[in-house]
Residue, then its C-alpha position, 0 to 999 in steps of 0.5 A: x624611253x621617246x619613240x619620236x626622238x628615236x625615229x627623228x635620230x634615225x631619220x637623221x643617220x640615213x640623212x647623214x648617210x646619204x650624204x656620205x655615200x652619196x659618191x657610193x663610197x663612204x669613207x671612215x674620214x667621212x663616219x669619225x666626222x659624223x661622231x663628232x659632230x653627234x658629240x659636240x653638237x647632237x647630244x646637247x638637241x633634248x633628253x630623249x633616250x633609246x630603250x637602252x638608256x642612252x641618249x637618243x642621238x647615238x641613233x644618228x651613228x647606229x642607222x649611220x654605222x647599220x647602212x654602211x656595214x650593210x652595204x646600202x650606198x646604193x641607197x642614198x637617194x632613197x634616204x633622203x626621200x625617207x627623210x622629206x617623208x618623216x619632216x614633212x610629218x613632223x615639222x614641230x621637230x624642225x625649228x631653224x636650229x635644229x635645221x642649222x644643226x643638220x645642215x653644218x653636219x651635212x657639209x661637215x660629212x660632205x668636206x671629210x674627205x678632201x672636200x666636196x666632189x660633184x655627187x656630193x655638191x648634188x646631194x647637198x643641194x636637195x637637202x638645202x632644198x629640203x631644208x630651206x625649201 
């Protein structure tokens, strides 16, 4: 079991949830977009597994789904702060390739339901600053 891998993917789950929840409504299309990106991109990043022997990248979906089921939409900005702290403490986990996939995932979620609204644009600006700042 790779604890850093799990924490890495759990923090990504929070970040991607923050994008979807930025307008206080998480839509099925946003979750579907996330699942597609996890399957198509995040599964290839590394070989870390969770405690059940599954690819740790699934932690992204698990955390996202848990936060949505628990109605944490009002805490979207807090999750960006959590991600920022994790990133600062673990810069080695964020080479440019990973940052690009994070950014593309955020854009895919924001674009999943009739394009980007103003709340999503604001959230994306914060995230872009974290990744490129």
